[in-house]
PDB file of N, CA, C and O in Angstrom:
ATOM      1  N   MET A   1     100.968  76.883 157.409  1.00  0.00           N
ATOM      2  CA  MET A   1     101.556  77.074 156.096  1.00  0.00           C
ATOM      3  C   MET A   1     100.572  76.733 154.985  1.00  0.00           C
ATOM      4  O   MET A   1     100.471  77.461 153.997  1.00  0.00           O
ATOM      5  N   VAL A   2      99.847  75.628 155.144  1.00  0.00           N
ATOM      6  CA  VAL A   2      98.896  75.229 154.110  1.00  0.00           C
ATOM      7  C   VAL A   2      97.796  76.271 153.980  1.00  0.00           C
ATOM      8  O   VAL A   2      97.396  76.617 152.868  1.00  0.00           O
ATOM      9  N   ARG A   3      97.304  76.774 155.109  1.00  0.00           N
ATOM     10  CA  ARG A   3      96.238  77.785 155.076  1.00  0.00           C
ATOM     11  C   ARG A   3      96.698  79.016 154.293  1.00  0.00           C
ATOM     12  O   ARG A   3      95.953  79.532 153.460  1.00  0.00           O
ATOM     13  N   ALA A   4      97.899  79.482 154.550  1.00  0.00           N
ATOM     14  CA  ALA A   4      98.427  80.650 153.838  1.00  0.00           C
ATOM     15  C   ALA A   4      98.584  80.344 152.353  1.00  0.00           C
ATOM     16  O   ALA A   4      98.297  81.197 151.513  1.00  0.00           O
ATOM     17  N   ALA A   5      99.030  79.157 152.025  1.00  0.00           N
ATOM     18  CA  ALA A   5      99.220  78.776 150.627  1.00  0.00           C
ATOM     19  C   ALA A   5      97.887  78.704 149.886  1.00  0.00           C
ATOM     20  O   ALA A   5      97.826  79.001 148.693  1.00  0.00           O
ATOM     21  N   CYS A   6      96.828  78.317 150.578  1.00  0.00           N
ATOM     22  CA  CYS A   6      95.514  78.208 149.946  1.00  0.00           C
ATOM     23  C   CYS A   6      94.964  79.567 149.530  1.00  0.00           C
ATOM     24  O   CYS A   6      94.121  79.644 148.637  1.00  0.00           O
ATOM     25  N   HIS A   7      95.423  80.621 150.155  1.00  0.00           N
ATOM     26  CA  HIS A   7      94.940  81.957 149.825  1.00  0.00           C
ATOM     27  C   HIS A   7      95.794  82.637 148.761  1.00  0.00           C
ATOM     28  O   HIS A   7      95.500  83.760 148.353  1.00  0.00           O
ATOM     29  N   ALA A   8      96.835  81.973 148.314  1.00  0.00           N
ATOM     30  CA  ALA A   8      97.702  82.540 147.278  1.00  0.00           C
ATOM     31  C   ALA A   8      97.050  82.344 145.905  1.00  0.00           C
ATOM     32  O   ALA A   8      96.372  81.342 145.680  1.00  0.00           O
ATOM     33  N   PRO A   9      97.250  83.288 144.997  1.00  0.00           N
ATOM     34  CA  PRO A   9      96.711  83.142 143.635  1.00  0.00           C
ATOM     35  C   PRO A   9      97.336  81.931 142.931  1.00  0.00           C
ATOM     36  O   PRO A   9      98.470  81.551 143.221  1.00  0.00           O
ATOM     37  N   LEU A  10      96.590  81.342 142.014  1.00  0.00           N
ATOM     38  CA  LEU A  10      97.041  80.142 141.310  1.00  0.00           C
ATOM     39  C   LEU A  10      98.354  80.374 140.571  1.00  0.00           C
ATOM     40  O   LEU A  10      99.225  79.504 140.582  1.00  0.00           O
ATOM     41  N   ASP A  11      98.510  81.521 139.936  1.00  0.00           N
ATOM     42  CA  ASP A  11      99.753  81.772 139.195  1.00  0.00           C
ATOM     43  C   ASP A  11     100.971  81.779 140.107  1.00  0.00           C
ATOM     44  O   ASP A  11     102.069  81.437 139.669  1.00  0.00           O
ATOM     45  N   ARG A  12     100.796  82.161 141.360  1.00  0.00           N
ATOM     46  CA  ARG A  12     101.897  82.116 142.325  1.00  0.00           C
ATOM     47  C   ARG A  12     102.259  80.668 142.654  1.00  0.00           C
ATOM     48  O   ARG A  12     103.435  80.324 142.776  1.00  0.00           O
ATOM     49  N   TRP A  13     101.235  79.823 142.796  1.00  0.00           N
ATOM     50  CA  TRP A  13     101.465  78.392 143.056  1.00  0.00           C
ATOM     51  C   TRP A  13     102.218  77.768 141.895  1.00  0.00           C
ATOM     52  O   TRP A  13     103.189  77.037 142.091  1.00  0.00           O
ATOM     53  N   LEU A  14     101.765  78.061 140.686  1.00  0.00           N
ATOM     54  CA  LEU A  14     102.370  77.451 139.503  1.00  0.00           C
ATOM     55  C   LEU A  14     103.793  77.918 139.268  1.00  0.00           C
ATOM     56  O   LEU A  14     104.590  77.195 138.671  1.00  0.00           O
ATOM     57  N   ALA A  15     104.126  79.123 139.731  1.00  0.00           N
ATOM     58  CA  ALA A  15     105.467  79.667 139.551  1.00  0.00           C
ATOM     59  C   ALA A  15     106.485  79.026 140.493  1.00  0.00           C
ATOM     60  O   ALA A  15     107.688  79.086 140.240  1.00  0.00           O
ATOM     61  N   GLN A  16     106.010  78.415 141.578  1.00  0.00           N
ATOM     62  CA  GLN A  16     106.923  77.802 142.536  1.00  0.00           C
ATOM     63  C   GLN A  16     107.425  76.464 142.021  1.00  0.00           C
ATOM     64  O   GLN A  16     106.674  75.704 141.410  1.00  0.00           O
ATOM     65  N   GLU A  17     108.687  76.181 142.265  1.00  0.00           N
ATOM     66  CA  GLU A  17     109.260  74.907 141.861  1.00  0.00           C
ATOM     67  C   GLU A  17     108.845  73.791 142.815  1.00  0.00           C
ATOM     68  O   GLU A  17     108.696  72.639 142.409  1.00  0.00           O
ATOM     69  N   LYS A  18     108.664  74.140 144.073  1.00  0.00           N
ATOM     70  CA  LYS A  18     108.362  73.152 145.087  1.00  0.00           C
ATOM     71  C   LYS A  18     107.017  73.496 145.724  1.00  0.00           C
ATOM     72  O   LYS A  18     106.709  74.668 145.937  1.00  0.00           O
ATOM     73  N   ALA A  19     106.224  72.478 146.024  1.00  0.00           N
ATOM     74  CA  ALA A  19     104.925  72.692 146.668  1.00  0.00           C
ATOM     75  C   ALA A  19     105.137  73.257 148.072  1.00  0.00           C
ATOM     76  O   ALA A  19     106.109  72.907 148.743  1.00  0.00           O
ATOM     77  N   PRO A  20     104.226  74.133 148.517  1.00  0.00           N
ATOM     78  CA  PRO A  20     104.335  74.682 149.874  1.00  0.00           C
ATOM     79  C   PRO A  20     104.335  73.573 150.926  1.00  0.00           C
ATOM     80  O   PRO A  20     103.764  72.503 150.715  1.00  0.00           O
ATOM     81  N   ALA A  21     104.975  73.841 152.048  1.00  0.00           N
ATOM     82  CA  ALA A  21     105.041  72.856 153.132  1.00  0.00           C
ATOM     83  C   ALA A  21     103.643  72.406 153.541  1.00  0.00           C
ATOM     84  O   ALA A  21     102.730  73.222 153.667  1.00  0.00           O
ATOM     85  N   GLY A  22     103.490  71.130 153.741  1.00  0.00           N
ATOM     86  CA  GLY A  22     102.213  70.585 154.185  1.00  0.00           C
ATOM     87  C   GLY A  22     101.303  70.128 153.060  1.00  0.00           C
ATOM     88  O   GLY A  22     100.324  69.424 153.310  1.00  0.00           O
ATOM     89  N   CYS A  23     101.605  70.511 151.831  1.00  0.00           N
ATOM     90  CA  CYS A  23     100.737  70.134 150.709  1.00  0.00           C
ATOM     91  C   CYS A  23     100.722  68.627 150.468  1.00  0.00           C
ATOM     92  O   CYS A  23      99.673  68.054 150.174  1.00  0.00           O
ATOM     93  N   ARG A  24     101.871  67.994 150.590  1.00  0.00           N
ATOM     94  CA  ARG A  24     101.942  66.549 150.354  1.00  0.00           C
ATOM     95  C   ARG A  24     101.067  65.804 151.368  1.00  0.00           C
ATOM     96  O   ARG A  24     100.337  64.880 151.009  1.00  0.00           O
ATOM     97  N   GLU A  25     101.148  66.212 152.625  1.00  0.00           N
ATOM     98  CA  GLU A  25     100.348  65.560 153.666  1.00  0.00           C
ATOM     99  C   GLU A  25      98.861  65.819 153.445  1.00  0.00           C
ATOM    100  O   GLU A  25      98.035  64.925 153.631  1.00  0.00           O
ATOM    101  N   ALA A  26      98.526  67.038 153.052  1.00  0.00           N
ATOM    102  CA  ALA A  26      97.124  67.383 152.790  1.00  0.00           C
ATOM    103  C   ALA A  26      96.598  66.567 151.613  1.00  0.00           C
ATOM    104  O   ALA A  26      95.477  66.061 151.656  1.00  0.00           O
ATOM    105  N   ARG A  27      97.414  66.440 150.554  1.00  0.00           N
ATOM    106  CA  ARG A  27      96.994  65.664 149.387  1.00  0.00           C
ATOM    107  C   ARG A  27      96.732  64.213 149.768  1.00  0.00           C
ATOM    108  O   ARG A  27      95.728  63.630 149.360  1.00  0.00           O
ATOM    109  N   ARG A  28      97.633  63.634 150.546  1.00  0.00           N
ATOM    110  CA  ARG A  28      97.453  62.241 150.972  1.00  0.00           C
ATOM    111  C   ARG A  28      96.188  62.073 151.805  1.00  0.00           C
ATOM    112  O   ARG A  28      95.460  61.093 151.643  1.00  0.00           O
ATOM    113  N   PHE A  29      95.925  63.027 152.698  1.00  0.00           N
ATOM    114  CA  PHE A  29      94.723  62.990 153.522  1.00  0.00           C
ATOM    115  C   PHE A  29      93.473  62.981 152.645  1.00  0.00           C
ATOM    116  O   PHE A  29      92.569  62.173 152.859  1.00  0.00           O
ATOM    117  N   PHE A  30      93.420  63.880 151.657  1.00  0.00           N
ATOM    118  CA  PHE A  30      92.247  63.946 150.792  1.00  0.00           C
ATOM    119  C   PHE A  30      92.137  62.725 149.883  1.00  0.00           C
ATOM    120  O   PHE A  30      91.028  62.292 149.569  1.00  0.00           O
ATOM    121  N   GLU A  31      93.263  62.166 149.458  1.00  0.00           N
ATOM    122  CA  GLU A  31      93.221  60.940 148.656  1.00  0.00           C
ATOM    123  C   GLU A  31      92.594  59.804 149.444  1.00  0.00           C
ATOM    124  O   GLU A  31      91.789  59.044 148.906  1.00  0.00           O
ATOM    125  N   VAL A  32      92.955  59.682 150.706  1.00  0.00           N
ATOM    126  CA  VAL A  32      92.390  58.622 151.553  1.00  0.00           C
ATOM    127  C   VAL A  32      90.880  58.807 151.696  1.00  0.00           C
ATOM    128  O   VAL A  32      90.123  57.840 151.616  1.00  0.00           O
ATOM    129  N   ILE A  33      90.450  60.034 151.906  1.00  0.00           N
ATOM    130  CA  ILE A  33      89.014  60.302 152.036  1.00  0.00           C
ATOM    131  C   ILE A  33      88.280  59.966 150.744  1.00  0.00           C
ATOM    132  O   ILE A  33      87.234  59.319 150.771  1.00  0.00           O
ATOM    133  N   ILE A  34      88.828  60.406 149.611  1.00  0.00           N
ATOM    134  CA  ILE A  34      88.195  60.139 148.316  1.00  0.00           C
ATOM    135  C   ILE A  34      88.124  58.636 148.050  1.00  0.00           C
ATOM    136  O   ILE A  34      87.083  58.123 147.639  1.00  0.00           O
ATOM    137  N   GLU A  35      89.232  57.933 148.284  1.00  0.00           N
ATOM    138  CA  GLU A  35      89.249  56.486 148.056  1.00  0.00           C
ATOM    139  C   GLU A  35      88.262  55.773 148.977  1.00  0.00           C
ATOM    140  O   GLU A  35      87.632  54.795 148.574  1.00  0.00           O
ATOM    141  N   SER A  36      88.127  56.250 150.188  1.00  0.00           N
ATOM    142  CA  SER A  36      87.195  55.652 151.134  1.00  0.00           C
ATOM    143  C   SER A  36      85.761  55.794 150.630  1.00  0.00           C
ATOM    144  O   SER A  36      84.985  54.840 150.677  1.00  0.00           O
ATOM    145  N   HIS A  37      85.417  56.972 150.154  1.00  0.00           N
ATOM    146  CA  HIS A  37      84.055  57.206 149.662  1.00  0.00           C
ATOM    147  C   HIS A  37      83.807  56.504 148.331  1.00  0.00           C
ATOM    148  O   HIS A  37      82.707  56.011 148.085  1.00  0.00           O
ATOM    149  N   ALA A  38      84.818  56.457 147.476  1.00  0.00           N
ATOM    150  CA  ALA A  38      84.676  55.816 146.170  1.00  0.00           C
ATOM    151  C   ALA A  38      84.785  54.298 146.269  1.00  0.00           C
ATOM    152  O   ALA A  38      84.366  53.578 145.362  1.00  0.00           O
ATOM    153  N   GLU A  39      85.345  53.821 147.366  1.00  0.00           N
ATOM    154  CA  GLU A  39      85.553  52.393 147.619  1.00  0.00           C
ATOM    155  C   GLU A  39      86.469  51.734 146.589  1.00  0.00           C
ATOM    156  O   GLU A  39      86.304  50.558 146.266  1.00  0.00           O
ATOM    157  N   HIS A  40      87.429  52.493 146.079  1.00  0.00           N
ATOM    158  CA  HIS A  40      88.499  51.938 145.247  1.00  0.00           C
ATOM    159  C   HIS A  40      89.661  52.919 145.186  1.00  0.00           C
ATOM    160  O   HIS A  40      89.503  54.099 145.498  1.00  0.00           O
ATOM    161  N   LYS A  41      90.827  52.426 144.783  1.00  0.00           N
ATOM    162  CA  LYS A  41      92.046  53.238 144.717  1.00  0.00           C
ATOM    163  C   LYS A  41      91.990  54.188 143.525  1.00  0.00           C
ATOM    164  O   LYS A  41      91.437  53.856 142.476  1.00  0.00           O
ATOM    165  N   LEU A  42      92.564  55.358 143.699  1.00  0.00           N
ATOM    166  CA  LEU A  42      92.669  56.313 142.606  1.00  0.00           C
ATOM    167  C   LEU A  42      93.758  55.854 141.639  1.00  0.00           C
ATOM    168  O   LEU A  42      94.855  55.491 142.063  1.00  0.00           O
ATOM    169  N   ILE A  43      93.465  55.870 140.378  1.00  0.00           N
ATOM    170  CA  ILE A  43      94.424  55.433 139.362  1.00  0.00           C
ATOM    171  C   ILE A  43      95.599  56.402 139.278  1.00  0.00           C
ATOM    172  O   ILE A  43      96.735  55.988 139.047  1.00  0.00           O
ATOM    173  N   THR A  44      95.329  57.673 139.462  1.00  0.00           N
ATOM    174  CA  THR A  44      96.367  58.698 139.295  1.00  0.00           C
ATOM    175  C   THR A  44      97.235  58.891 140.535  1.00  0.00           C
ATOM    176  O   THR A  44      98.157  59.707 140.511  1.00  0.00           O
ATOM    177  N   ARG A  45      96.970  58.170 141.603  1.00  0.00           N
ATOM    178  CA  ARG A  45      97.704  58.392 142.850  1.00  0.00           C
ATOM    179  C   ARG A  45      99.213  58.187 142.681  1.00  0.00           C
ATOM    180  O   ARG A  45     100.004  58.993 143.172  1.00  0.00           O
ATOM    181  N   GLU A  46      99.608  57.133 142.003  1.00  0.00           N
ATOM    182  CA  GLU A  46     101.045  56.880 141.785  1.00  0.00           C
ATOM    183  C   GLU A  46     101.684  57.970 140.929  1.00  0.00           C
ATOM    184  O   GLU A  46     102.811  58.388 141.193  1.00  0.00           O
ATOM    185  N   MET A  47     100.966  58.429 139.904  1.00  0.00           N
ATOM    186  CA  MET A  47     101.492  59.478 139.054  1.00  0.00           C
ATOM    187  C   MET A  47     101.680  60.766 139.862  1.00  0.00           C
ATOM    188  O   MET A  47     102.705  61.433 139.723  1.00  0.00           O
ATOM    189  N   MET A  48     100.722  61.116 140.687  1.00  0.00           N
ATOM    190  CA  MET A  48     100.810  62.326 141.500  1.00  0.00           C
ATOM    191  C   MET A  48     101.944  62.231 142.516  1.00  0.00           C
ATOM    192  O   MET A  48     102.567  63.240 142.846  1.00  0.00           O
ATOM    193  N   GLU A  49     102.209  61.049 143.003  1.00  0.00           N
ATOM    194  CA  GLU A  49     103.298  60.863 143.970  1.00  0.00           C
ATOM    195  C   GLU A  49     104.634  61.293 143.363  1.00  0.00           C
ATOM    196  O   GLU A  49     105.487  61.837 144.064  1.00  0.00           O
ATOM    197  N   LYS A  50     104.820  61.052 142.069  1.00  0.00           N
ATOM    198  CA  LYS A  50     106.058  61.409 141.405  1.00  0.00           C
ATOM    199  C   LYS A  50     106.118  62.906 141.089  1.00  0.00           C
ATOM    200  O   LYS A  50     107.204  63.484 141.048  1.00  0.00           O
ATOM    201  N   GLU A  51     104.970  63.532 140.868  1.00  0.00           N
ATOM    202  CA  GLU A  51     104.906  64.936 140.440  1.00  0.00           C
ATOM    203  C   GLU A  51     105.033  65.911 141.599  1.00  0.00           C
ATOM    204  O   GLU A  51     105.649  66.965 141.443  1.00  0.00           O
ATOM    205  N   VAL A  52     104.467  65.587 142.762  1.00  0.00           N
ATOM    206  CA  VAL A  52     104.435  66.557 143.865  1.00  0.00           C
ATOM    207  C   VAL A  52     105.365  66.136 144.960  1.00  0.00           C
ATOM    208  O   VAL A  52     105.476  66.824 145.974  1.00  0.00           O
TER     209      VAL A  52
END
């Protein structure tokens, strides 16, 4: 599902009320990787949790 969603045009993503299945898990995975490399927590992580 995530792979198919990644090939969709941005305007299609923005028109959806709900994120495609798997996006939340993918976002969390990338947040962990970014925080690991940056060696600190992302400030916007809590805000994004409420939005997506």
